[in-house]
C-alpha positions in Angstrom: 0.2 -0.3 0.1 1.4 3.4 -1.1 1.7 6.0 2.0 1.4 9.7 1.2 2.2 12.1 4.0 2.9 16.2 4.0 6.7 17.1 5.5 8.9 19.6 6.1 12.2 18.5 4.7 14.6 20.0 7.4 17.8 17.9 6.1 18.8 21.0 4.3 17.8 24.8 4.5 17.5 26.9 1.6 19.6 30.4 1.4 17.0 32.3 3.3 17.0 29.6 6.3 13.8 28.1 5.4 13.0 24.6 4.5 11.0 23.1 1.8 7.6 21.4 2.2 7.3 18.0 0.5 4.6 15.1 -0.5 6.3 12.1 0.8 5.4 9.0 -1.4 6.1 5.6 0.2 5.8 2.4 -1.5 7.1 -0.6 0.9 10.8 0.7 1.4 10.9 2.9 -2.0 10.3 6.5 -0.8 10.2 9.5 -3.1 9.3 13.0 -2.7 7.2 15.6 -4.7 7.6 19.2 -4.2 4.7 21.3 -2.8 6.1 24.6 -4.1 6.3 26.2 -0.6 8.9 26.4 2.1 8.6 28.0 5.6 11.1 28.4 8.6 10.9 25.5 11.0 9.1 27.4 13.9 6.2 28.0 11.4 5.6 24.3 11.0 3.4 21.8 13.3 4.9 18.6 12.8 2.1 16.9 14.4 -0.5 18.2 12.1 1.7 18.2 8.9 0.6 21.9 8.4 1.8 25.5 8.8 1.2 26.8 12.4 0.0 30.1 13.6 3.5 31.9 13.3 2.9 32.1 9.6 1.1 34.8 8.4 -0.7 33.2 5.6 -1.0 29.8 7.2 -5.0 29.5 6.5 -4.4 30.3 2.8 -1.2 28.0 2.1 -2.7 25.1 4.2 -6.1 25.2 2.1 -3.6 24.9 -1.3 -1.4 22.2 0.3 -4.5 20.1 1.3 -6.0 20.7 -1.9 -2.6 19.4 -4.0 -2.4 16.4 -1.1 -5.8 15.0 -2.0 -5.2 15.4 -5.6 -2.1 13.2 -5.5 -4.0 11.0 -3.3 -6.8 10.6 -5.5 -4.0 9.5 -8.3 -2.4 7.2 -6.0 -5.7 5.0 -5.3 -6.9 4.9 -8.9 -3.6 3.3 -9.8 -3.5 0.9 -6.9 -7.2 -0.1 -8.0 -5.9 -0.7 -11.3 -2.6 -2.3 -9.9 -0.7 0.0 -12.1 1.0 1.9 -9.5 4.6 3.0 -10.2 6.3 6.4 -9.1 6.9 7.2 -12.7 3.4 6.8 -13.7 2.3 8.6 -10.8 4.5 11.8 -11.6 3.5 11.9 -15.4 -0.3 12.2 -14.2 0.3 14.6 -11.5 2.8 16.8 -13.4 2.1 15.9 -17.2 4.9 17.3 -19.5 3.7 20.1 -21.6 2.8 19.0 -25.1 4.6 21.4 -27.5 2.5 23.0 -29.9 2.2 25.9 -32.3 -0.1 27.5 -29.6 2.4 27.2 -26.8 5.4 28.4 -29.0 2.9 31.5 -30.0 2.4 32.3 -26.1 2.2 36.2 -25.8 4.8 37.9 -24.1 2.2 39.2 -21.8 0.6 35.8 -21.1 4.2 34.3 -20.2 4.9 37.7 -17.9 1.7 37.5 -16.1 2.6 33.7 -15.3 5.8 34.6 -14.1 4.4 37.1 -11.6 1.6 34.9 -10.4 4.3 32.7 -9.3 6.2 35.4 -7.7 3.4 36.5 -5.8 2.8 33.3 -4.4 6.3 32.9 -2.9 6.0 36.2 -1.5 8.0 38.2 -3.9 5.0 40.8 -4.4 7.5 43.7 -4.7 9.8 42.2 -7.7 6.4 41.5 -9.4 5.1 45.0 -9.4 8.6 45.8 -10.4 7.9 43.6 -13.5 4.3 44.8 -14.1 5.4 48.2 -14.5 8.0 47.5 -17.0 5.5 44.7 -18.6 2.6 47.4 -19.2 5.2 50.3 -20.6 6.5 48.0 -23.3 3.1 46.4 -24.3 1.7 49.9 -24.5 4.8 50.9 -26.8 4.2 48.2 -28.9 0.3 48.7 -29.3 0.0 45.0 -29.5 -1.6 42.8 -26.8 -0.5 39.7 -28.6 3.0 40.5 -28.9 5.4 37.4 -28.7 8.9 37.2 -27.8 9.8 36.7 -31.2 8.5 40.5 -32.2 11.0 41.6 -29.5 13.9 42.4 -31.5 16.8 44.8 -31.9 15.2 47.6 -33.8 11.9 47.0 -31.4 14.0 47.7 -28.4 16.0 50.8 -29.6 12.9 52.2 -30.5 11.6 51.5 -27.1 14.6 52.8 -25.4 14.5 56.1 -27.3 10.8 56.4 -26.6 11.5 56.4 -22.8 14.2 58.8 -22.9 12.0 61.4 -24.9 9.0 61.0 -22.4 11.7 62.4 -20.2 12.7 59.4 -17.9 16.5 59.2 -16.4 18.9 56.9 -17.9 18.7 54.9 -14.7 14.9 54.2 -14.8 15.2 53.2 -18.4 18.0 50.6 -17.3 15.4 49.4 -14.6 12.7 48.9 -17.4 15.3 47.0 -19.5 16.7 45.0 -16.3 13.0 43.6 -16.1 12.2 42.9 -19.4 15.7 41.0 -19.9 15.2 38.9 -16.7 11.6 37.9 -18.5 13.2 37.0 -21.6 15.6 35.0 -19.9 13.1 32.9 -18.2 11.2 32.6 -21.3 14.5 31.0 -22.7 14.6 28.8 -19.9 11.0 27.9 -20.3 11.6 27.2 -24.2 9.0 29.3 -25.0 11.4 31.1 -27.5 14.9 30.2 -28.8 18.0 31.2 -27.4 19.4 32.1 -30.6 16.6 35.2 -30.8 18.1 36.8 -27.9 18.2 40.6 -28.7 19.9 42.3 -26.0 23.7 41.6 -27.1 24.0 45.2 -28.9 21.6 47.1 -26.7 23.3 49.8 -24.6 21.9 51.5 -21.7 24.4 54.1 -20.3 23.6 54.5 -16.4 24.2 57.8 -14.2 26.0 57.7 -11.0 23.1 58.2 -8.5 23.9 61.4 -6.3 24.7 60.9 -2.6 21.5 60.9 -0.6 22.7 61.2 3.0 21.5 64.9 4.7 24.1 66.2 7.6 23.2 66.3 11.2 22.3 69.7 11.3 19.6 69.1 8.5 18.5 65.8 10.3 18.2 68.0 13.5 16.1 70.9 11.7 13.9 68.0 10.4 13.3 66.7 13.7 12.7 69.9 15.6 10.3 71.3 13.2 7.1 71.7 15.1 4.6 68.8 14.1 0.9 68.4 15.4 0.7 65.4 17.6 -1.1 62.4 15.6 -1.0 64.3 12.2 0.5 62.7 9.1 3.5 65.1 9.6 4.1 63.8 13.0 3.6 60.3 12.0 6.2 60.8 8.8 8.9 62.3 11.3 8.2 59.6 13.5 8.9 56.9 10.9 12.1 58.6 9.6 13.7 58.8 13.2 12.7 55.4 13.9 14.4 54.1 11.2 17.4 56.1 11.9 17.5 54.8 15.2 17.4 51.1 13.6 20.5 51.6 11.6 18.3 52.5 8.4 15.7 49.8 8.4 13.6 49.9 5.4 10.0 51.3 5.7 8.7 48.0 4.5 10.4 46.1 7.0 9.4 48.4 9.5 5.8 48.4 8.6 6.0 44.5 9.4 7.3 44.7 12.8 5.4 43.0 15.6 5.5 42.6 19.6 7.3 39.3 19.1 10.1 40.9 17.3 11.4 42.5 20.5 13.1 40.2 23.0 15.2 41.5 26.0 15.6 44.9 24.4 16.4 43.6 21.1 14.6 43.9 17.7 15.0 40.8 15.3 13.7 40.6 12.0 14.3 39.0 8.6 14.4 41.6 6.0 11.6 41.0 3.3 14.2 41.8 0.5 17.1 39.7 1.3 15.6 37.4 3.9 19.0 38.5 6.0 18.4 38.2 9.6 19.0 41.3 11.9 19.3 41.9 15.5 19.3 45.5 16.7 19.7 46.7 20.2 16.6 49.1 21.0 17.9 52.6 21.6 15.7 54.6 24.0 15.2 57.0 21.0 13.6 53.9 19.1 11.6 52.8 22.4 10.3 56.5 23.0 8.9 56.7 19.1 7.3 53.4 19.4 5.6 54.2 22.9 3.5 56.5 20.8 1.8 53.8 19.1 1.3 51.6 22.1 -2.5 51.6 21.6 -2.3 50.7 18.0 -4.7 47.4 17.8 -3.8 46.4 14.0 -1.3 43.2 15.4 2.0 45.6 14.6 4.0 48.2 16.2 3.1 50.7 13.8 -0.4 51.8 12.2 0.8 51.3 8.7 -1.3 47.9 7.9 -5.2 47.6 8.4 -6.0 44.7 10.5 -6.0 41.0 9.3 -4.0 41.9 6.1 -2.4 39.1 4.1 1.2 39.6 4.5 3.2 40.1 1.4 0.0 40.1 -0.5 -0.4 42.6 -3.5 -2.6 44.7 -1.4 0.1 44.5 1.4 2.6 45.8 -1.4 0.2 48.5 -2.5 -0.4 49.9 1.2 3.3 50.2 1.9 4.0 52.0 -1.3 1.2 54.1 -0.6 2.4 55.1 2.8 6.0 55.6 1.8 4.3 58.0 -0.8 2.5 59.8 1.9 5.5 59.7 4.2 8.2 61.6 1.6 5.7 64.0 0.9 5.3 65.5 4.2 8.8 64.9 4.8 9.9 67.1 2.0 6.9 69.8 3.0 9.1 69.8 6.5 12.5 70.0 4.7 10.9 73.0 2.5 9.7 74.7 5.2 13.2 74.6 6.9 14.8 76.2 3.9 16.3 72.8 2.4 16.7 72.4 -1.3 17.0 68.7 -0.8 14.5 65.7 -1.7 14.0 63.9 1.6 12.8 60.2 1.3 12.4 57.4 3.6 15.5 55.9 1.6 17.5 59.0 2.7 17.7 58.1 6.1 19.5 54.8 5.3 22.2 56.8 3.3 22.4 59.0 6.4 23.1 56.3 9.1 26.1 55.1 6.8 27.5 58.4 6.1 27.1 59.5 9.8 28.9 56.2 11.1 31.7 56.5 8.4 32.3 60.3 9.4 32.8 59.1 13.1 35.5 56.7 11.8 33.7 53.3 11.7 35.1 51.3 9.1 33.3 50.6 5.9 33.3 46.6 7.0 31.5 47.5 10.4 28.9 49.6 8.7 28.5 46.7 5.9 28.0 44.4 8.6 25.1 46.6 10.2 23.6 47.3 7.2 23.6 43.6 6.0 25.9 43.9 3.0 28.7 42.4 2.0 32.2 44.3 1.9 34.9 43.3 -0.5 35.5 39.9 -2.2 32.7 37.2 -1.3 35.4 34.7 -0.8 37.4 36.6 1.4 34.1 37.5 3.4 33.9 33.5 3.9 36.9 33.5 6.1 36.0 36.9 8.1 34.3 35.9 11.4 30.9 38.1 12.1 31.4 41.4 14.0 30.7 40.9 17.6 27.1 41.9 18.2 28.2 44.5 21.0 30.5 46.3 18.5 27.6 46.7 16.3 25.5 48.2 19.2 28.2 50.4 20.5 28.4 51.8 16.7 24.3 52.5 16.6 24.4 54.1 20.0 27.2 56.4 18.8 25.6 57.4 15.8 22.4 58.1 17.5 24.0 60.1 20.3 26.1 62.3 17.7 23.0 63.9 16.6 21.5 64.2 19.9 23.4 67.5 20.8 21.4 69.1 17.9 18.1 67.4 18.5 17.2 69.8 21.4 13.5 68.8 22.1 14.1 65.0 22.6 12.5 65.3 26.1 9.7 67.1 25.3 8.6 65.3 21.6 8.7 61.7 23.0 6.8 60.8 26.1 8.0 57.9 28.2 5.4 55.3 28.9 6.0 52.5 30.9 5.0 49.2 29.2 6.5 45.8 29.1 8.5 46.7 25.9 10.1 49.6 27.8 12.1 49.3 31.2 13.6 51.4 33.8 17.1 50.4 32.3 16.3 51.9 29.1 15.1 55.2 30.6 18.2 55.5 32.7 20.4 55.1 29.7 18.7 57.6 27.9 18.9 60.3 30.8 22.7 59.2 30.8 23.1 59.9 27.3 21.4 63.4 27.7 23.7 64.2 30.5 26.7 63.4 28.7 25.6 65.4 25.9 25.2 68.4 28.1 28.3 68.2 29.7 
């Protein structure tokens, strides 16, 4: 009798630390595995129930999809056993039939294939990347004026015309380059999927010159003036400033990662999270400035530390990505209003703070290696990095403290702007640390 079970394959972890969910097919002593298409972290898996537990934000929907696939496979197994025709090869052919190459398949449109790629990206929580692809796809189809355009229609002359049209419309060279990176990536995926021949690859002679991006960091004085600008409590300007400086206190955490932070991310005075974009794990000591900003949102009831998402949102869904992008847009709008009111001719965005944190650390004399470690970047040769030990967490903590304290002399109203509220996430030790920091500055 063939036995089917859903398991988490903990024998080997993926690059992001997660493990693949598999369907294990056992026929006597012969054990085979079928991929489910999903992977989760070990603490998100209930071994006894063979399903995702409540620690996964999309447990209900993914469990439903896995159960559906489980019963599809089980149904095929029962049917084959009834006919005494079961073999693993036969099972695999039925549940994963090889596509029959037809003229219709070869003529799959650029739009259809791109949509399939984007749908798969959304399933595996790469919604942001899917939306980047979508923008490029829509722009290319708009230029072609042909909804049924195929990959064969994309040749050198077509791409040169598209590039010139984008430049004529006023797009920056780097923006044009981003469009072409997305289209190139989709074309390469189409080649691997045998949708288009590798011989037709049209990008060999396409040249997109990029421009060096201007430095986005702002000075401590500019940071100070933005901070001290009078903001009405609980207004959009107030929230925008809070998010801006919370990001700074958390070593330039991205807005998206900040939006997803929950109470369970805080343990013993540290905030630990896995970056959405790179899956890298970060552990950051909570500075009193960060604690004070978070205390302003202690009554938030959406399940997150900040009131950015509506309650019960599906994490990493298309809707969640749209919500974060709209909040980033709104935050940037109010930050720029504040900057203009301060008399600055600078473009202030949520991304500026990440550059500012790194620049401030550099000006304080910290090495590029330490700054890269703190921000989750690789520095120098990748092979060399294998032999380097990670910096001690306390060294990174001390660097962040010094970066924050270095701007405190300019932040005249820290005490007035942040109300200390006693709660589990805020302890007396942290408050004393903060008072000590102010005393050092005043001395």
